[in-house]
N, C-alpha and C positions, 0 to 999 in steps of 0.2 A: 567489467562489473557483472555480477550475477543479477540480471534484471528482475528476478523474482522477489527482490527485497520487499517485504510487506511494509517497510517504512515509506514506500513511495505510493501515493494514492492513485497514480496513473494505472496501477493494476486494476482498479475499479473501473476506470474509463474503458480499458481494453476489454475486460470481462463483460461489461455491460453491452459493448458495441461489437463484440467479437464476430458474430455471424455475418454482420454487414461488411466489416473492414476486410476480413480475410476470406470470407465465404467458407469458413471452416465451422462445421457444426460443433458446438460445445460438447465435449465428451460427457457421457452419462457415467455416474459412479457405478462401480461394479454391482451387479444385481445382488440383492440380499438372498440368502438361502431360503428355500421353501420352509415355512414355519412347521414345526413339529406339532403333533396333536396337542390340544390345550393342556392336558395334564403333564406333558413333557416339556412345555415351554420354559425357557430360562427367563429370569427377570430382566426387564429392560435395563440397559446400561445406566448407571447412576449419573446424575447431573454433576458436572465438574464445577466445584466451588472455587472460583478464582479470587485473587486479592491483588489486582494490579496497582501499581504505584500511582499516587495522587499528590500533587503539591499545591501550595497556595502562596501567592505573592501579593503584598499589599502596598498600595501607594498612599498618599495623604488622604484621599477620599475614594479610592477605588480598590476593588479586590478582584484578582484574577486567579482562577483555578486552572492548573495545567495537568492534562491527562494524556498519557501516551496510548495510542490506539494500535490495534491490529486491523488492517483494512479488510481482510478476509478471514473468517473463522468457520469452524464446523459447528453445526447446531449443538446445543446442549451445554454450553459454557455459561455459567452464571457469574458474570463479571460486575453486575450492578450492585455492588456492596452498599451497606448502609451509608458509608462515608461518601461514596460516589452519588448516591441518590440525594443525600443531604446537600451536596455541592450543586447538583443540577437544579434542585428545587430552589435553592437560594439565588441562583443565577438568573439574570434578566434576559440574557441572550447567549447564543452559542456561536463560537467561531471555529471553523474547521479549515483544513487546507484549501478546499474549494467549496463553494456553496452549490446546492442543487446537484449533488453527485449522482443522483438517479435520473437526471435529465438526458437520456440517451439520444433524444431527437436533436438536441443541440450539439452533442458530442460527435455524432456520426459524420456530418459534413467536414468538421475540423480534422478528424482522423483521416478521412479520404483525401483531403487537401494536403495535409502535412506528412502523412504516413504512407502514401501510395505513389508509385511511379511506373505506371503500366507501359510507358514507352521505353523504359530501361529495366528489363526484368531482373529479378534478384539473382538469377543464375549467371548473369553477365558481370556481376559485381563481386562475387565471392569465389574463393578457391574451389576446385573440384572436391577436395577432401571435406571442406565445410558443407558443400552442397550435398554430399552423400550423407553427412551427419544430419542435416536438416531433413532430408528425405526420410531417413530412418526414424527420426524423432516424431515427425508428423504422422507417419504410418502407425506408430505405436499409440497415437492418440485417436486412431480410428478414421483418419482422413486418407484419401487415395494416395497422396504422395506430395512431394515438394511443389508440384505444379500449382496447388491451391495458394501458395505463398508467393508465386512469381510476381504479382503486381505490387508487393510490399517493399518498402525501403528496408534496408538491413536492420535499422533500429526497431521498426515495428515488427519485423519477422522475429527478432530476438525476444521482444516483449510478449508477443503472441505465444511463442514456444514456452515461455516461462509461466504463462497463465494457465495453459491447457492442463499440465500435470496437477496443478492445485485444484482445478475444477474436478478432474477425474478422481482425486483423492478425497473429495467430499467437502472441500472448502467452498464457501459461498459468500459473495459480497453482501448479500441480503442479511446474512448473519453477522457481518462485520460490525465493529463498534461504530464506525462513522455513520453508516446508514441508520443504525438503531438510534443513536443520539439525535440525528437530524429529525427523524420521524417523531421522537418524543417531544422535542422542542416545538416542532410545528403543530403537533396535537395540542400542546399547551398554549398555542398562539404566541410563542416567543420567537423573535427573529433568529435566523440562521445566516451567518455571513461567512465569507471566505477570505483567507489571507492572500490568495492568488486565484487566477482563473485557469480553466482547463487549457485554454489556448497558450497561456504562459508556460504551463507544464509541458505541453507538447513541443513547444519551441525549444525547450532545453535539449531535446533530442533532435528535432528536425533541423536545428541550426548547426549541428555538428558537421565537421568536414566528413566527406565520404570515407576516408581512411579510418577515422575514429569510429564511425558507424560499423564498418566491417570488422574492426578489431573488437568492438564491444560484443558483436554477435558471436565472434569466435570464442571469446571468454565465456559467454553465456552457454554455448554448446559444450564447452569443457566441463562446466559445472552442472549441467542439466540433470545428470544421473542422481545427484544428491540434493537437488534444489528443494524437493518436498520434505526430505528429512531435515534440512536446515530450517525450513519454515516450522516444522513440528517442534524443533528445539527452541526456536524463538518464541513460539506460542507458550511452551512450557515455562520458559523464563518469565514471560510477561504475566502469566497466571500467578506466579509467585512474587511478582514485584521485584524481580532480580534484574536491576538495571545494568549492573556491570556485565552480566552475561549477554544481555541484549547488545550492548556496545561492542563486545567481542565478536558476536555472530554477525551483526548487521553492518558495523562500520570498519572494524579492523581489516577484514578481508577486502572490503571495498577500497580502502586506502591503498592496500598493496596491489590490487589488480588494476585499478584505474584511478590514479590520484587526481588527474585533471577533471574527470567526470565527478569524482567525489567532491571536489571544490565547488562545482556547479550545482550538484543535486543536494548536497548537504550543507556545506559551509556557507555559501553565498545565500541560500534560501534561509538558513537560520539567522543570518545577519539581517536580512530583509524583515523577517518575522519579528525579530527582537525590536527593531525600530517601531514596528506597529504596536507591539506590546508596551513599550515604554510610553508611547503617546496615550495608550489606553489607561495605563497606571497613573498617568498625570491628570486623568479626568475623574469621572465619578461613576458609581455603579458597580455591579458584580457581573463578571463574565466567565463563562466556562469555555476554556480553549482546549480543543482536542486535535492533536496532530500525531503523525506516525511515531511510534515509540522510540525509534532510533534517533529522532530529532531531539529527544530529551535524555539522551544517553551519551556518555563519553565526553572528552575534553572540548569538543567543538559544539556542544549542545546549546540549545536555547537557554537552559538553566545556567550554564556557565557564563554565557554572554550577559544574562541579566544580572548575575552576581558581579560581573566586572563593571556593570553600570551602577553598582551600589545598592541593589535590591537584595533583601533577605528572602531566601527560599526556605519554606517550611514544609517538611514531609508530614502528611496527614496519616 
């Protein structure tokens, strides 16, 4: 699997706690060129007007809005369209993949517990070829070398390597949809709840057999050169509300590369979330549900699972 997938909110966890977990300084974006004299300055880049997909599902006395998110974005993307604002205003609460995604203090001990293994260094678990690739990749991010990742388990090393290029390219969790929505609901004194916990997400990886961890890191290293370009393509599709393209980029390759992990990260979680949403739809009130865009795309999506349970999905 290419761990950079923005469909997985754990990238936020790792990005937020990166310097603690790996002791790797988050890379700074390339410095901007020195501004020309005022009379020669070019206009600032225009704001990107996005139109991401939004759906609504209704129960007997409940309404649920479903919105696919990108967990890390570059600043300057205007995705809060009138229909999104109307849906959030009408909603009494927000449900995201996890609540309190900005609570790095709570995340750091869990990452250290489940993602590090200082008694068994990374170099003793992976091949010499992969070790050389790790060393090269981390040096390109401005770190001294592979030694800074030695305490990490292979799954966390792979995820760390996937996050660093995104940060270097200017992607920022603080600009991501999830954090923006959570802040808006909290400001409005509306509750923000989670479909699962950070610990549950981390255990998806930490409970893998070592051989699967090592193989997943190997796949990540193979895909690292084009991971940021893939994210760019996903964001472009998301801005257009192009759900089919998101499914192809985010899920089709994942199914081919690592079908077992796809079942754990996508299919099983979608099933769990669908059960939660069915109970929500059997109750009362209006809720805005925001999860990674890939979870609402493709044949294994939450949308398809809700339809299979007899609910009508309406695109807004």
